[in-house]
N, C-alpha and C positions, 0 to 999 in steps of 0.2 A: 538484603541479598547477599548470599555467600557463595563461594565456589564449591565447590564439592564435585434386461435393460430396465429401466425403471418404470414403475407405474405411478410415479409422482405426478402431482398437479404441476402445471407450468409454474416455474419459480418466479417469485416477485423479489427482485434483487434490491439489495441495500444501495444507498447512495455512495457507490464506490468511486466515483470520479474524484480526481485529486485536485484540490484547490481550484475548482471550477469558477468561472465568472458568473455574474448574476444571471438567474434564469435556470440554473441547474436544478434538477429535481431533488427534493428532500423527501424524507420518509413519511409516508402516510401512517398515521397512528403514533408517530414519535411525539415526544414532548415538544420537539422543535420542528414540527412538521410545516409550519407556515413558511411559504416561499418568501425569500427576502426581497425587498423592493429594489427597483433600479437605483444604482448609486451606492449600494451597500459596499462595505469594505470587504475584508476577507470573509468568506462564507463558511457555513458549516459543512465543509468538505475537506478531505485530508490534505495536509501539507507535508511533503516528504522531508526527512531530516537525515543527514549523514555526518560521519566523523572522518576527516581527511588526514588524520594523524597529528594535526596541530590546532585546528579550529573546527567547531560545529558549524554546519551550513544547513539552512532550511530555505524554502522558497514558497512564494504565494503568488496568485494571480488576482489583480484587483478587479473590481466590477467593470472597469473599462477595458479589460483585456491586456493590462500591462504585467509583465513578468518581472518580479523583484526577488532578489536573494538577500538573506540576512546571515551574518557571521558573528560567532561568539567565541572569544578566546576562553579556554578552559579556566574555570574559576571566576570569571566575570559574571556580572548580573545584568548586563545590558548587551544588546545586539547592534552591530553596524549594518547599515542598509546599503545594498549595491544594486542599482538598476541593471537588469539584464536586457530587456527589450520593451519598447513602448507598444509594439504590436509585432505580428509575424512579418517576415520579409515580403510576403505577398499583400500586405496591408490589412489582413484580417486580424481581428482580436484573438489572442490566445485564450484557451478555455481549460486546458488540463496541464498538469506538470508531474513528472516523476524524476527521480534523481539517483545517481550512483557515484561512488567515490572510487577512483583508481589509485595507483601508486603515487601519482603526482598531479592529479587533476580532479575536479568535480565536474560531472556531466549531467545535463538535463535533456530529457525528451519531452517536448511540449506539442500538443496538437492545437491547431487553430479552428476557427469556426467553419472553415470550408473543408476540413478533413485532411489537411496537410500536416505532416509530422516534421518537427524541426529539432535539430540538435544544437545545443549550446555547450560550451566548455570553458572552464576557467582553470588556468595553471595555478597550483597552490601558491598562496601568499602574494598573489598579484592583485587580487580584487578586480581584475578586468575580465569580462566575459566576451567570448568570440561572437561574431555575427552568426545568425541562424543559418544552418546548413540543412537543405532538404533531405530528409530520410526517405520519404515516400508519401503517397496520398491514398486515402481509402474512402470507400463509399460510407456514408453515415446512416445512422438510424436503425441499428440492430434491435432485435426484439426486446432486449432488456433495457435499452436506452443507455447502455454502458459502453463507452468507447474511450478507454484511457490507456494510451501506449505506456508500457513499462519497460524500463531500461536496466540492464545488468552488465557487469564487466567480467571477463573471463580470466583475469589475472589472479586466480585463487591458488592456494598452496598445492604443490605437486603438479601444476600445469604451467608450462612455459609460455604458451601463446597468450597474447594480450590484445583483445579487441572488445568492442562493445556490441551488444545485441539489443534489439527492441522487438517487443511483441504486442499484438493487438488483435481483437476480433473485429472484423469490418462489418459494414452495414448489411451484408448478405449472410452473416453468420459464419464466415470462413476465418480460420485461425492462421495468422500471418506472422512472419518473422523477418527482420532485416539484420544483416551483420555488416560491420564496418569492413570495407574492402578497399584498401589503399586510401585514396582521398575521397571516396564516396561510399555508397551503401548499396548492397545487393539484397533483393527480396526473395524469400522462399515461402511457399505455402506449406504450412505444418499439417493441416487437415481441413478438408472441405465440410462445411455444415450442410444440413439438409433443410428443405422448406419447413419441416416440422420440428426439427431439432437443431437450432442454431447455436454456435458458440457465441457467448455474449459477455464473457469476462475471462481475463487471462493474466497470469503472473509468470515471471521467469526468474531462474537462478542458474548459476554456473557451478559445476562440480569439477573434480580433477579429471573426469572421464568425458564430459560433454555438457550440453545445454539441456535443461529440464524446463518444460513449460507445463503448468497446471492450468486447466481451464474448466469452466462450468458451461453447461448447455441448458437450453430452455426446458429439457426434460427433468431438470433438477439434479442431474448426475454430476459426478466428479471424474475428470479424465486427465491423464498425464501423458506427455509425449517426451521422447528422448532422442537427441541426435549426438552421436559420438563426434569428437572434434575431427576435422578434416572433411573431405568431400563424401559425406555419408548421408543417406536418407533419413528422414524422420520415421520413428516407429512408435506405435502405441506402447505405453509403458505402465499400463495398469489403470484400473477404475475403482471407485468405491460406489457400490450400489446404494440406492435409497429405497425406503419402503413406501407404501401407499400414503399419499398426501404429505410426504416428506421431501425435503430438498436441501441442497447446499445453496447458500445465498451469497457467499463471498469468501475469498481465500487470500491469505498472504503466505509467502514462501521464503525459505532460506536454506542454506546447506551448512552442515555442522562439521564437515570433514569426513563423515561416515555416512550420514543419512541426509536425504532430502526431507525437510520438515515443513509442515503446513499447519497454520492456525486458521481455522474455518468457522464461520457462523453458519449454523444449521437450524432448519425449521423441523421440529419433531412431529408436526402434524396436529398440534393442539388448537389450530384455528387462529392463532395470533397473527396479526399482519406482519410482525417482525420476527426473525429467528429467535429461538429461545435456548439454544445450546451453543457452547463454545467447544469445538472439537480440536484435538491435537492428532495429527496424522503423520506417520513417518514411513520412510521407505529406504532400506539399504540397497546398494547395488545388486541387480539381478534378482531381487526379492519383491514380494508384493506389498501393498499398502496395509498398515495396521492403524488402528484408531483408538482413541480414549477420550472420554468426556473430561474436560477441564471444568466446565460449568454445565451441569445437567439441566434437563427441562425444568423450568420454573415459570409458571404463567404470570407471576408477579414481577418477573425480572427479564423482560425481553431485551435483546441487544439492540442498541440504537444505530450502531454503525459498524463498518468493516473492522475486523481486528488487525493487529500488526504483530510481527515476529522479527527477532534478530538473534544472532549468535555472538557471544562475548569472546569465544575462544575456549571457554570452559562450560558455559551454561547457556541455555536458551532463555530468552526473555519474551513474554507475551503481554499484550495490553489490549483492552477494549473498553467500551463505554456501554453501560446498561442503565435502563430505567428501573430503579428499585421501587418506585411508587409512581403514582400519577403526577406527583409534584417534585420528585427528586431524581436526579441522575447521579451516577457514580462512575468515576474513572478508576479502572481496576488494573492490576499488574500481577503477573505471576513470574517467578524465577524457578528454573529447573534445579532440583536438588541432586540426591545421590544416584538416582536412576532416571532413565529416559522418560518415564511416565510420572515421575515424582515432581510435582509442581507446588510451590509454596505461594500462598496468596497474600497480597498486600493491597489495602485501599489507598489510592493516591490522593483523591480529593472528591468532595461532593458538591453538588450545585442544586439549589432549591428555587422553586417558582419560575420566574422568567430567566433566571441564570441557566446556563447550559454549556455543554462541550460539544464540539464537532468531533469527527473521527480522529483518533490519536495515531501518531506514528512514533517509532521508537528507534533509538541508536544507542551504542555503547562506545565509550572512549577508550577502546583497547590500546594498550601500550602507553597510556598517559601515566605520569607519575602518581596521580591521584585519580584513578578511573571512576567513572560514574555512569549510571543509566540516565538517559534523557528521553523524556516524552514531550512531543510537541503536539498541540491541538488548538484549533480555534475555540474561543471562549466568548460568551456573550452575556450581557445583563438584561437584554430586552428581546428575548425570543428570536434572535438573529436578524432583527431589523438592521442592526449593524453588529459587527463582530471584530474582535482583535485576535491576535495569535499569541498564545502563552506557551511557556515551557515549564516542566517540572523536572528537577534533577535529584538523584539519590546517589550518594557516594558508595563505593564498593564496601560491602559488609555492614552497611547501615540499613535502617528501615525508616528513615526520615526523609520525606520528600519536600522540596522547597520550590515554590512557585516564583517565576519571573515573567516579565512582560516582553515579548518579542516586538509586537506592535499593538498599540492601544486601539480599542474600538473607536 
């Protein structure tokens, strides 16, 4: 890595829930499609990872609904464990987790089994997490079965305001957002879904001008919404249409200082149960969305899980997991080269037989004396009957990935 409306079929979504507890859906047709038994450890669902300027932080939810964070000092090969919550404050088990880093904290948004969303925070270098604060509650059971609140922080370059925002699609297919308001949270409706076209997946990022939410609907389409900072309404900010029998299946989003950038899994209509394209989409201020294939249609290499994206300050980094054959998976990585659509490919690791990866997440240790890219993903040796959490690191300007164990299976 170096610097330098739709006629689509109803979409069948990937398992985009983050670090969910036992019972979360896995991908039909995936090498790892068997549902994990009760009592399994970290499952084949994504565990967020962030860099807070001094340590890496990741989080997972156990099969019993406990939320746990892990921290790694840069250059170390082991992770320290920090319990966050044994259950939600209302007594319910926690089932999803997303994470953001601010100037001096790490923040978590986690939903429990009853649809309540909780906020946890740790001041840097303390190792102590706050008690859960209620963000809001949502109806459960949207059409895609996806309900993972996503958190972002607005303290980006060229914007002086700093608060946190959370988005989710509720069980009725409505797209919602909460923003930190003094000591509590205020809710807004971004867009209402309809009975035939519900929003069922949403991600959020902050720019220097406002908040951007990208969401998918059950028509397979891609929709974005924008709200300028201040007391302003939400506005539709563009779509990407899909063709017959095609659909977007999951998205990840970031901001690079100029563009909103999306890494998307896409089903090209080949009849595969899982998407078979990896798309990169970008949108400058006041312009429309553009897109480019990173990984084109290939019936032998369907994507197993939701992709991930981050910005280093100079380059975009992308990662995903794909089934290269009926018995082999591969963890893949791309880094952006000399142009916005120029991506260089690297294979991170392969897994054979009963071994396999859950959906990866990615971070970059910007500002460190020896910066590196970090990928965190669940890993199993027995088809996810039990699973651990691993990380792979690659130093800047290197092409060698090194695997470590966050928590064993």
